[in-house]
N, C-alpha and C positions, 0 to 999 in steps of 0.2 A: 439143847430145848428139849423137853421132857414129853414125850408124847404121850405116855402109859396114860393108860385114864383107871384110876383106882376108886372105892368106893367114899375115898376123902378127897374127890375130886372136886373142886368147887364148880359150881354154875349159875347162871345168872335167869331170872324166870324172863319171858315177856314184859311181863312189869317192873325191871330192873333191880329185882331185888335174891342177894344169895341162895341156892341148894345144894347142900351136898348131893352128888350122881347117888347115893345112896336110900335118900329124902327122895329123891326123885318116884322112885318105885310107885314108894306110898298115893301121891299126888296123882301118878298115869293110872294106877287103880281106881283110887276113888274117882278122876273124873270116867272112868270108863265102865262105873256101877251100871249092870246090865246091858252094857253097848255091846250088840253082836256083828255093827257093820262102823267096822272102823281099818284106823293102817299107822304103825306106831315107826315111822322112817328118821335113818342117821343122815347124815350129810355133812363136808370139811368143805369148805374153801378159803380161800388164801389169795393176798394179794402183796404185791409187791412193788418196795419203792427200793429205800434205801437197807431198806430190813423185811422180813415176811411175815406175813399178819398172820398166821391161819385160825379162821372161825368153826367151830365142829357141833353142828344142832340136830336135836330131838325135838322129834315136830312129833306130836299124835291127833291125832283127825278121826273125830264122829262123823261120818258122811253125811251132810245137812244137818249136821248139830253140829260144827263146829271144834273149837280146836286151841292145847294149848303148846308151847315149845321153851325149850331151853338150851342155853346155848356157853358154849366155853370159848375163850380167847384163847393162843398162844403165841406171841411174840419170838422168833428165829431171828436173833444177829444177822444171818448172812444170809448174802441172795441168793436164787437156788434156778434153776432152769425149769423153762416149761412143764417138763418132762418130770422132773425130781420132787416137782410137788405137783401134781398131778397123783404120783406114787405115794408121796408122804399123806397126804391129802385118804385118798384108800385106805391107807395104812391106820389112821389115826377114826374113821370112821369102824373102820371093823374094828379093833381093837376097844372102842368104847360102845359098840353093838355086842362083845364079847364080856363085856364085863355086866353092860346090864341085863343080858340075858340070864348071867348067872344070878345077877343078884334078885329077878324073878323068882327061874329057880327057886334056891334059898327061900322064900320066899310063897313055897308051892305055887305058882301059876307058870301058866307056859305063855307065851304069848310070842306071835311072829315079827321079825322087824326086817324091813327092807334097809339097803345102802344105796342112796344116791351120789351119785356119781357127776365131776361137774367134768364130762366129755359128751359128745357128740358124734354125728354125721357129720356138718358142718366144720369148716376150720381144721385149724391143725392138731388138736385132739384127737379125728376119727382113725388115724394109725396105731392109736392107744389101744380102742374099744376092744380087741378080743384080747387082750393081754388083762387090763383093766378086768374085766366083767369074769374070767375063768378066773384072778384074782379072788374078789368076790364070792363069787359062786363057790369056788373052791374051799375055804373061808365057813359057806356054812349056811349063807341068809340070798335072799335073791336081789339081787344089780338091778335098778334104774339108773338112766341116761338120758341125754338132753331131748327130749322135751320136755321128759316124767319126770327129770331127777328133781323136780318143785323143792327139797328140802337144800340141797349143795347149790342150784341156783339161786331161791329166793329170799330163803333165813339167813345160813349165814355167807353168801354173798352181801349180805345188807349190812349183817356186824363187822364182816371185813373189811370196810373202806374206812 
């Protein structure tokens, strides 16, 4: 399973059209033209059956004016434990955010990116909060967990099934 995102990684738009990660930067910039109040968030979710399907989503939201999103599915042939999947989801989100941030910098644009993690205070993942939040923040990104982690818990979740 290749979980490394590059400028050539193929995503899908919300309207199911393919787009390269390098082209997403231009799409985001056009969408955010003259916008002051916005967020760019990245989250990954996974579903396990005989294989594990991971989906990383990038969501851009202009507050009060809607949003756009992109997603990238990856199939892992192995079945993984919940803890292993959470770490993989987090690593994939950080890797995607790091590559996207680098593309913004290449285009001389500064944008803040938050990572949404599919963990929360209720359920089995509560014991992982400290580690996962520390992992994300030590990588230089803000971290949101449930119920604020809407990108991981809605968009990525939807396309991981």
